C-alpha positions in Angstrom: -22.8 5.1 4.2 -18.9 5.5 3.8 -19.7 9.2 2.2 -21.3 10.1 5.3 -18.9 9.4 7.4 -16.4 10.6 5.9 -18.7 13.7 5.7 -19.2 13.9 9.3 -15.7 13.5 10.0 -14.7 16.0 8.0 -16.6 18.4 9.5 -15.6 17.9 13.0 -12.4 17.8 12.2 -12.9 21.1 10.6 -14.2 23.1 12.9 -11.4 21.7 15.6 -9.5 23.1 12.4 -11.1 26.8 13.0 -11.6 26.8 16.5 -7.5 26.0 17.1 -6.1 27.5 14.1 -3.5 29.9 15.4 -2.1 27.3 18.0 -2.8 24.3 15.4 -1.6 25.7 12.1 2.1 26.5 13.1 2.7 23.2 14.9 1.9 21.0 11.7 4.0 23.3 9.6 7.0 22.7 11.9 6.6 19.6 12.3 5.2 18.4 9.2 7.7 15.9 8.0 7.7 14.3 11.6 4.2 13.8 11.2 4.5 12.5 8.1 6.5 9.8 9.1 4.2 8.4 12.0 1.7 8.3 9.2 3.6 6.3 7.6 4.8 4.1 10.4 1.1 3.5 11.4 -0.3 2.7 8.5 2.3 0.6 8.0 2.5 -1.4 11.4 -1.7 -1.6 11.3 -1.3 -2.6 7.5 -3.5 -0.1 5.8 -3.6 0.7 2.6 -6.1 2.0 -0.7 -6.0 -0.9 -2.4 -9.3 -2.8 -4.0 -8.3 -5.9 -3.6 -11.3 -6.1 -1.0 -12.9 -7.0 -5.0 -11.6 -10.3 -4.7 -14.6 -11.3 -1.7 -17.1 -10.7 -4.8 -15.5 -13.0 -7.0 -13.3 -15.7 -4.8 -14.9 -19.2 -3.5 -16.1 -18.8 0.8 -14.1 -15.6 1.4 -13.8 -14.5 3.9 -13.7 -10.8 5.4 -12.7 -8.5 2.2 -11.2 -6.6 4.8 -12.6 -2.9 4.3 -13.2 -0.7 7.2 -14.1 2.0 5.2 -15.2 3.2 0.9 -15.5 1.1 -1.8 -13.2 -1.4 -3.7 -13.6 0.0 -6.9 -14.4 -2.8 -10.1 -12.9 0.7 -12.6 -9.2 -0.8 -10.5 -9.0 -4.4 -12.4 -5.1 -2.8 -13.0 -4.6 -2.4 -10.0 -6.4 -5.6 -7.8 -6.4 -7.9 -10.4 -3.1 -7.1 -12.5 -0.4 -5.2 -10.3 -1.7 -7.3 -6.8 -1.6 -10.6 -8.5 2.4 -9.7 -10.0 2.9 -8.8 -5.8 1.6 -11.9 -4.4 3.1 -13.9 -7.0 6.5 -12.7 -6.4 6.0 -13.8 -2.9 5.1 -17.6 -4.1 7.3 -17.9 -6.5 8.7 -21.1 -7.1 12.3 -19.8 -7.5 12.8 -17.6 -5.2 11.9 -14.7 -2.8 10.8 -11.5 -5.0 12.7 -13.1 -8.2 14.4 -10.6 -10.8 13.1 -13.1 -13.2 9.9 -14.9 -12.4 8.4 -17.6 -13.8 5.0 -17.5 -12.8 4.2 -14.7 -15.3 3.3 -15.5 -18.6 4.2 -18.8 -17.9 7.5 -18.5 -18.9 10.7 -16.7 -17.4 9.9 -13.3 -16.8 11.4 -9.8 -16.1 9.7 -8.6 -13.3 11.6 -5.6 -13.0 10.1 -3.8 -16.0 7.0 -4.7 -15.2 7.4 -1.7 -12.1 7.0 -5.5 -9.5 9.1 -5.1 -6.4 12.3 -7.9 -6.7 14.9 -8.2 -4.2 18.0 -7.2 -6.8 20.5 -4.3 -6.3 18.0 -2.6 -9.0 15.8 -2.4 -6.1 17.6 1.1 -5.1 15.7 3.0 -7.5 12.2 2.1 -6.9 12.3 3.3 -2.4 8.6 2.3 -2.9 9.2 -0.9 -3.2 11.4 -1.3 -0.6 8.0 -2.2 2.3 7.9 -5.2 0.5 11.1 -6.3 0.9 11.5 -5.3 4.7 8.3 -5.7 5.7 6.8 -8.8 3.9 3.6 -8.4 1.5 1.0 -6.9 3.3 2.7 -4.5 5.5 4.5 -3.5 2.5 1.3 -2.5 0.3 0.4 -0.3 2.9 3.8 1.2 2.8 3.3 1.6 -0.5 0.3 3.6 -0.5 1.0 5.1 2.9 4.1 6.4 1.8 3.4 7.8 -1.6 0.8 9.6 -0.4 3.1 11.7 2.3 5.5 12.3 -0.2 3.6 13.4 -2.6 1.8 15.6 -0.3 5.0 17.2 1.4 6.8 17.7 -2.1 4.1 19.6 -3.4 4.0 21.5 -0.4 7.9 22.5 -0.9 7.5 23.6 -4.5 4.9 25.5 -3.4 6.6 27.1 -1.0 9.4 27.7 -3.8 6.8 28.6 -6.4 5.1 30.8 -4.5 7.4 32.8 -2.5 7.5 30.9 0.7 3.1 32.2 1.5 2.6 28.9 3.6 -1.4 30.1 3.3 -0.9 29.0 -0.8 1.4 25.8 -0.4 -1.8 23.7 1.8 -4.5 24.0 -0.4 -2.3 23.5 -3.7 -0.9 20.5 -1.7 -4.3 19.1 -1.1 -5.9 19.7 -4.4 -2.9 17.7 -6.2 -2.1 15.2 -3.4 -6.0 13.9 -3.1 -6.8 15.0 -7.2 -8.7 12.6 -8.9 -6.1 12.2 -11.5 -3.8 11.3 -8.9 -6.0 9.1 -6.7 -7.6 6.9 -10.3 -4.7 7.0 -12.1 -2.2 5.8 -9.2 0.7 8.8 -11.2 1.9 9.4 -8.2 5.7 8.0 -8.1 6.1 10.1 -11.4 5.2 13.1 -10.1 7.1 12.9 -6.9 10.1 12.2 -8.3 10.0 14.9 -10.9 9.2 17.2 -8.0 12.5 15.7 -5.6 14.7 16.3 -9.0 13.4 20.0 -8.8 13.9 20.8 -5.2 17.3 19.0 -5.2 18.5 20.8 -8.2 18.0 24.1 -6.5 19.5 22.7 -3.2 22.8 21.8 -5.1 22.6 25.2 -6.5 22.1 26.9 -2.9 24.8 25.0 -1.4 28.5 26.5 -1.3 30.4 23.5 0.3 32.3 20.3 -1.6 30.6 18.2 0.8 26.7 19.5 -0.4 27.3 19.5 -4.3 28.1 15.7 -4.1 25.1 15.1 -1.3 22.8 16.5 -3.3 24.2 15.2 -7.1 24.2 12.1 -5.5 20.6 12.5 -4.1 19.3 14.0 -7.8 20.8 11.2 -10.1 19.7 8.8 -8.2 16.1 10.3 -8.3 17.1 10.6 -11.6 17.4 7.1 -12.0 14.0 6.0 -9.9 11.9 8.5 -12.9 13.4 7.2 -15.9 12.9 3.7 -14.0 9.1 3.8 -13.9 9.8 3.2 -17.6 6.3 5.4 -18.5 7.5 8.2 -20.6 3.5 9.4 -21.5 3.9 11.0 -17.6 7.8 11.1 -17.2 7.9 13.5 -20.4 5.3 16.3 -19.7 6.1 16.4 -15.8 10.1 16.3 -16.5 10.0 19.0 -19.1 7.8 21.4 -16.9 9.7 20.9 -13.7 13.1 21.6 -16.0 11.6 24.9 -16.2 10.3 25.6 -13.5 14.1 25.1 -11.8 16.1 27.4 -14.2 13.1 29.8 -13.6 13.8 29.7 -9.8 17.5 29.9 -10.7 17.4 32.7 -12.7 14.9 34.3 -10.0 17.8 33.8 -7.7 20.9 33.7 -9.1 22.4 36.0 -6.3 21.5 33.6 -3.5 23.1 30.7 -5.8 26.7 29.5 -6.1 27.8 28.6 -9.5 31.2 27.3 -9.9 31.3 25.2 -13.2 34.9 22.8 -12.5 33.8 22.1 -9.2 30.6 21.2 -8.9 31.0 18.9 -12.4 33.4 17.6 -10.3 31.3 16.3 -7.8 28.7 15.4 -9.8 31.2 12.4 -10.9 30.5 9.6 -8.0 26.7 10.5 -8.5 26.9 10.1 -12.7 29.1 7.0 -11.6 26.8 4.9 -9.5 23.7 5.6 -11.7 26.1 4.0 -14.9 26.7 0.9 -12.9 23.6 0.8 -12.1 22.2 1.3 -15.5 24.6 -0.8 -17.0 23.7 -3.7 -14.4 20.0 -3.1 -14.9 20.6 -3.3 -18.7 22.6 -6.4 -18.6 19.2 -8.2 -17.2 16.7 -6.6 -18.7 17.7 -5.4 -22.7 15.9 -8.0 -24.4 12.7 -7.5 -22.1 13.1 -3.6 -23.1 13.5 -4.5 -26.7 10.2 -6.1 -26.3 8.7 -3.6 -24.9 9.8 -1.2 -27.0 8.9 -2.7 -30.5 5.2 -3.4 -29.0 2.3 -2.9 -31.3 0.2 -1.4 -27.6 2.0 0.3 -25.4 5.8 0.3 -26.7 4.8 2.0 -30.6 2.6 4.7 -30.0 3.2 8.0 -30.7 1.6 10.8 -30.8 1.8 14.1 -32.1 -1.1 15.4 -30.3 -5.0 17.2 -30.6 -7.1 16.0 -28.3 -11.0 16.5 -27.2 -11.4 19.6 -25.6 -13.7 18.8 -23.1 -11.0 17.0 -21.4 -9.8 20.5 -20.0 -13.4 21.6 -18.8 -14.7 18.4 -16.8 -12.3 19.0 -13.3 -16.1 19.9 -12.0 -17.4 16.6 -13.1 -14.5 14.3 -11.1 -16.3 15.8 -7.6 -18.6 13.6 -8.2 -17.6 10.1 -10.1 -17.0 8.5 -6.8 -20.1 8.6 -5.9 -22.1 8.0 -9.2 -21.6 7.4 -12.3 -24.4 7.0 -13.9 -25.4 8.7 -16.8 -21.2 9.4 -17.1 -20.9 9.3 -21.3 -17.7 6.7 -20.5 -18.3 3.9 -18.0 -14.8 4.6 -17.0 -14.9 7.3 -14.7 -11.2 7.5 -14.2 -10.9 8.7 -18.0 -12.0 12.2 -17.3 -10.2 12.1 -13.7 -8.8 16.0 -13.2 -6.7 18.2 -11.3 -9.1 21.0 -10.1 -8.7 24.1 -11.7 -10.4 26.5 -13.7 -8.6 26.4 -17.1 -7.2 28.8 -18.6 -8.1 31.2 -16.0 -3.9 30.9 -14.9 -3.6 31.7 -18.7 -5.2 34.8 -18.4 -4.1 35.9 -15.0 -0.5 35.9 -15.5 -1.2 37.4 -19.2 -3.2 40.0 -17.3 0.0 40.7 -15.1 2.7 40.8 -17.5 1.2 42.9 -20.1 -1.1 45.3 -17.7 0.7 45.1 -14.6 4.5 44.7 -16.1 5.4 41.8 -13.6 7.7 39.8 -15.5 8.0 37.2 -12.7 11.1 34.5 -13.9 8.7 31.3 -12.2 4.9 33.4 -13.9 6.9 32.9 -17.0 7.6 29.6 -17.1 4.3 28.4 -16.2 2.8 30.6 -18.6 5.0 29.1 -21.5 4.6 25.8 -20.8 1.0 25.7 -20.2 0.9 27.1 -23.8 2.8 24.8 -25.3 0.9 21.8 -23.9 -2.2 23.9 -25.0 -1.2 24.2 -28.1 -0.1 20.2 -28.1 -3.3 19.7 -26.7 -5.5 21.8 -28.5 -3.9 21.5 -32.2 -1.6 19.4 -32.4 2.6 19.9 -32.7 4.2 19.3 -36.0 5.9 16.3 -36.2 9.5 17.4 -36.2 8.7 19.7 -33.4 7.3 17.0 -31.0 10.1 14.9 -31.8 12.8 17.2 -30.7 10.4 18.2 -27.4 10.0 14.6 -26.8 6.2 15.4 -26.7 5.5 12.8 -29.0 6.3 9.9 -26.3 2.8 11.3 -24.6 -0.3 11.7 -25.4 -3.1 14.4 -25.1 -4.9 12.8 -22.1 -1.9 13.0 -20.3 -0.6 16.0 -20.9 -4.6 17.5 -19.8 -3.5 16.5 -16.4 -0.1 18.1 -16.2 -2.1 21.2 -17.6 -4.6 21.6 -15.2 -1.6 21.3 -13.0 0.0 24.5 -14.1 -3.2 26.2 -14.1 -3.7 25.8 -10.7 0.2 26.6 -9.4 -0.5 29.7 -12.8 -3.6 31.3 -11.2 -2.2 30.7 -7.3 1.3 32.6 -8.2 -0.7 35.1 -9.9 -2.5 35.4 -7.0 0.1 35.6 -4.9 1.4 38.5 -6.5 -1.7 40.9 -7.2 -4.7 41.5 -4.5 -8.2 41.7 -5.9 -9.3 44.3 -3.5 -12.8 44.4 -3.6 -14.6 41.9 -2.4 -17.5 42.5 -4.4 -15.5 42.8 -7.6 -13.8 39.1 -6.3 -17.1 37.8 -6.0 -18.8 39.2 -8.9 -15.6 37.4 -11.2 -15.9 34.3 -9.2 -20.1 34.4 -9.8 -19.1 34.3 -13.5 -16.3 32.1 -13.6 -18.8 29.7 -11.6 -21.6 29.6 -14.3 -19.4 29.6 -16.9 -17.5 26.3 -15.9 -20.1 24.5 -14.5 -22.4 25.1 -17.7 -18.8 23.6 -19.5 -19.4 21.0 -17.9 -22.9 20.2 -18.3 -22.2 20.8 -22.0 -19.3 18.3 -21.7 -21.2 15.5 -20.0 -25.7 16.8 -20.7 -26.3 13.0 -19.4 -24.4 13.2 -16.0 -25.5 16.2 -14.6 -29.2 17.1 -12.6 -30.2 20.1 -11.2 -28.6 19.3 -8.1 -25.3 18.4 -9.5 -25.6 21.7 -11.3 -26.1 23.6 -8.1 -23.5 21.4 -6.4 -20.5 22.1 -9.0 -21.7 26.2 -9.1 -21.1 26.0 -5.2 -18.5 24.4 -5.5 -17.0 26.3 -8.1 -18.0 30.1 -6.3 -16.2 29.0 -3.0 -13.2 27.9 -4.6 -12.7 30.8 -6.8 -13.9 33.3 -4.3 -11.6 32.1 -1.2 -8.1 32.1 -4.1 -9.4 35.6 -5.2 -9.3 37.1 -2.2 -6.7 34.9 -0.8 -8.2 34.1 2.6 -6.3 31.4 4.1 -8.7 29.2 6.1 -11.3 29.9 3.2 -8.7 27.8 0.9 -7.8 25.5 2.9 -11.9 24.8 4.1 -12.0 24.6 0.0 -9.6 22.6 -0.7 -10.2 20.0 1.4 -14.1 19.7 0.7 -12.4 19.3 -3.0 -10.1 16.9 -2.1 -12.8 14.6 -0.3 -15.0 14.0 -2.8 -12.9 14.2 -6.1 -10.4 12.0 -4.3 -10.1 10.8 -0.3 -13.6 8.6 -1.9 -11.8 7.2 -4.4 -10.1 4.5 -2.8 -11.1 2.0 0.4 -9.6 2.2 3.7 -8.5 -1.7 3.6 -7.1 -3.5 6.1 -4.3 -6.5 5.1 -4.8 -8.6 1.9 -5.8 -12.1 4.0 -9.1 -11.8 1.4 -6.8 -13.3 -1.2 -4.2 -14.7 0.8 -6.3 -16.7 3.0 -8.7 -18.0 0.5 -9.0 -21.8 0.4 -8.7 -22.1 -3.2 -5.1 -20.1 -3.5 -4.2 -22.3 -0.6 -4.9 -25.1 -3.0 -3.3 -24.2 -5.8 -0.2 -23.1 -3.7 0.3 -26.4 -3.3 -0.5 -27.9 -6.1 2.2 -25.3 -7.7 4.5 -26.5 -5.3 4.3 -30.1 -5.7 4.7 -30.0 -10.0 6.0 -27.6 -12.6 3.4 -28.0 -15.0 1.8 -25.1 -16.5 -1.3 -23.6 -15.7 -4.0 -22.6 -17.9 -7.1 -20.5 -16.6 -11.0 -20.4 -18.1 -12.2 -17.7 -15.9 -13.1 -14.7 -17.6 -11.4 -11.2 -16.6 -10.0 -13.1 -13.8 -7.1 -15.0 -15.9 -4.5 -13.9 -13.1 -6.4 -16.0 -10.3 -3.9 -19.2 -10.6 -0.9 -16.6 -10.5 -1.4 -15.0 -7.3 -0.8 -18.8 -5.9 2.7 -18.8 -7.9 1.3 -21.3 -10.3 3.2 -20.8 -13.9 0.1 -19.7 -16.0 0.5 -19.4 -19.4 -2.5 -17.1 -20.3 -2.0 -14.9 -17.2 -1.1 -11.2 -18.1 1.6 -10.7 -20.4 3.3 -7.0 -19.6 4.9 -8.8 -22.9 4.7 -10.7 -25.3 5.6 -14.6 -25.1 6.9 -15.2 -28.5 7.2 -19.6 -27.4 3.9 -19.5 -26.9 2.5 -17.9 -29.9 5.1 -19.2 -32.1 2.9 -22.5 -30.9 -0.3 -21.5 -32.2 1.1 -19.2 -34.9 3.7 -20.8 -36.8 4.0 -18.1 -39.8 3.1 -15.3 -37.4 0.0 -14.1 -39.4 -1.3 -12.7 -36.2 1.7 -10.9 -35.0 0.0 -7.9 -34.6 -2.7 -8.8 -32.8 -0.5 -10.7 -29.8 2.8 -8.4 -29.9 1.4 -5.9 -27.3 0.8 -6.2 -23.4 -2.0 -8.4 -23.1 -4.7 -10.3 -21.2 -5.2 -13.5 -22.9 -8.1 -15.2 -22.1 -8.5 -18.9 -23.4 -12.0 -21.5 -24.2 -10.4 -25.0 -25.2 -12.0 -27.1 -27.9 -12.1 -30.5 -29.2 -13.1 -29.5 -32.6 -11.8 -32.3 -35.3 -8.8 -30.3 -37.3 -8.9 -27.0 -35.7 -6.6 -24.4 -35.6 -6.1 -21.9 -32.5 -7.9 -18.9 -33.1 -6.6 -15.3 -31.8 -8.7 -12.4 -32.2 -8.3 -9.2 -30.8 -11.4 -8.5 -28.4 -10.0 -5.1 -26.8 -7.4 -3.2 -26.8 -5.0 -5.0 -24.4 -7.9 -8.3 -24.4 -7.3 -11.8 -26.9 -9.1 -14.0 -26.9 -7.9 -18.0 -27.4 -9.6 -20.7 -28.5 -7.6 -23.3 -28.3 -7.5 -27.0 -29.2 -7.0 -29.3 -26.5 -3.9 -31.1 -29.0 -1.5 -27.9 -27.7 -1.9 -28.8 -24.7 1.1 -31.2 -24.2 3.4 -29.2 -26.4 2.8 -26.7 -23.7 3.6 -28.5 -20.8 0.1 -27.7 -19.3 -1.1 -29.9 -16.2 -4.0 -28.3 -15.0 -6.3 -26.0 -15.6 -8.7 -23.9 -13.4 -12.4 -22.7 -14.8 -15.7 -21.8 -13.9 -17.3 -24.2 -16.3 -17.6 -28.3 -16.5 -14.6 -29.8 -18.5 -16.5 -33.1 -18.7 -17.0 -32.6 -22.3 -13.5 -32.4 -23.4 -12.9 -36.3 -22.6 -14.5 -36.9 -25.7 -11.0 -35.9 -28.1 -9.3 -38.1 -30.1 -5.7 -37.1 -28.8 -5.6 -39.0 -25.2 -5.9 -36.0 -23.5 -8.3 -36.9 -19.6 -9.1 -34.1 -18.1 -9.8 -35.5 -14.1 -11.6 -33.4 -11.6 -9.5 -32.6 -8.4 -11.2 -29.9 -6.5 -14.4 -27.9 -6.8 -15.2 -24.7 -5.2 -18.4 -22.8 -4.8 -18.3 -22.1 -8.8 -14.5 -23.3 -9.6 -12.6 -26.4 -10.4 -9.8 -27.2 -10.8 -9.0 -30.6 -13.6 -5.6 -32.3 -14.1 -4.8 -33.3 -17.7 -3.1 -36.2 -18.1 -1.4 -38.0 -21.4 -1.7 -41.2 -22.8 
């Protein structure tokens, strides 16, 4: 139903756009920043986000309205609605204060929330601009600001980058911005922040060298180092490295191509960078002084901190962009139960590289930007398809990323490369463009079918072929209207439908279970344990210090209590979701098993509860059988809520 409504609205919007394009487009272009600000203000004011927090209406007892306006909250987004949102809620409900740097809820002990990527009310928040909404507007509107500001910023910045790369050709910039911002890769993974900061660094770097005044150099350099701090503070090298290398090369290419327009005064410019560098150093020292221990623990974990990869991935990963047109609607028959794992940016890899090679070799067009894009994509393709020698991977920092992340960047580059190549030459014959488009559509439809044979039926193949044909043809003939329409259509199906339109967070905030846990947590500093399967963070939402809540980095004090000889350290030294089951088996020792990459199953004898200072247990079962223990521990039922029960733990 939601998909049909979106489709109808899209048809109406497209008709209006086509009918009045000559009048609308110039206004949209001139006022694009103002329009973006208005969108963010309205979304923030009315608490509109793309969170899947509405999924909790299917789990929490007596759930009120889920706040869902349009679309479908996604079960696959547990990292968002069950982990990240729990951490954000915990920050607002933490007994130790408002958005504390060191929270007391997660891991059941003091936890560095900054390195977890969660909003904190601290000087360090300067380099987390999308968290400012939480500080200024509170939880619900802060969430809305976070979602809307990132979306608008990504679209506007990608548009500006495309303008630079395509020689100020607006008709080419719009489809690129649309296809990237609303790609399945961005919408499923939520990796917008790193792309935003990388693009902004590229643009600010160009503006720095374009400026001819001391004030301009100082302002742009301060902005550059602020953005650099924001990029590093994402603490996600698997995304940072491929994006940063790409835009670094593009920046150098732009300076070379436009060197006559640039101002190079090394001594003066370096002096003007000093304030920005000092600002970044001071802020970095502040963060390191607070977070050095957590950073050390993170970097030494078995997963993901110790991860090193020299490349070599599944080639089929690069030929699934058409499949992402359907995954927001249907996943039946996919080779994976996680559609986000095959999300992509729409492209016809390696068409961009082939067109660029044709231009350089046949047409002798030695465009620096074209060459830079080709070189980076070729390098990343070698990394992805074959792997790199260890020394090369380490020197270029590619050892910090993984093929699956690099594949998305390869798709981005190929899209840019294809459009850049087409901006430098035109296929004069429409018939030739149509024939070439039909061949490409056939080849890529076949490749997508081969990659996912159990997913495609005749209808999907026809739709995929049609989308691919229109995509290639309109780009080949450089039809501004055609490119706009096909990019919007692709964005709607592959990206926009991924996330719901959600209003507010009352589905959790006003829930009776969360409210009662919050009251108990404020009355007692005792720890909590949850026996709630995948929903181990329910009590943490309410600000209850939960031992087995998600551990962004390991709580060694807890694990050493269970495993004093550290025999299972390889298992629990990781980002993890501990799942605890209590037992009264005589002379039993705790059992620690790895149930998944980040899921740890723990069988915990009740005799350990007193040492762990456990005062409450939230469960979806009956714990009365535990009262037959010989440890003098009593489990008293406090309250029940449609499948959930809270027990208070008493000790002799």
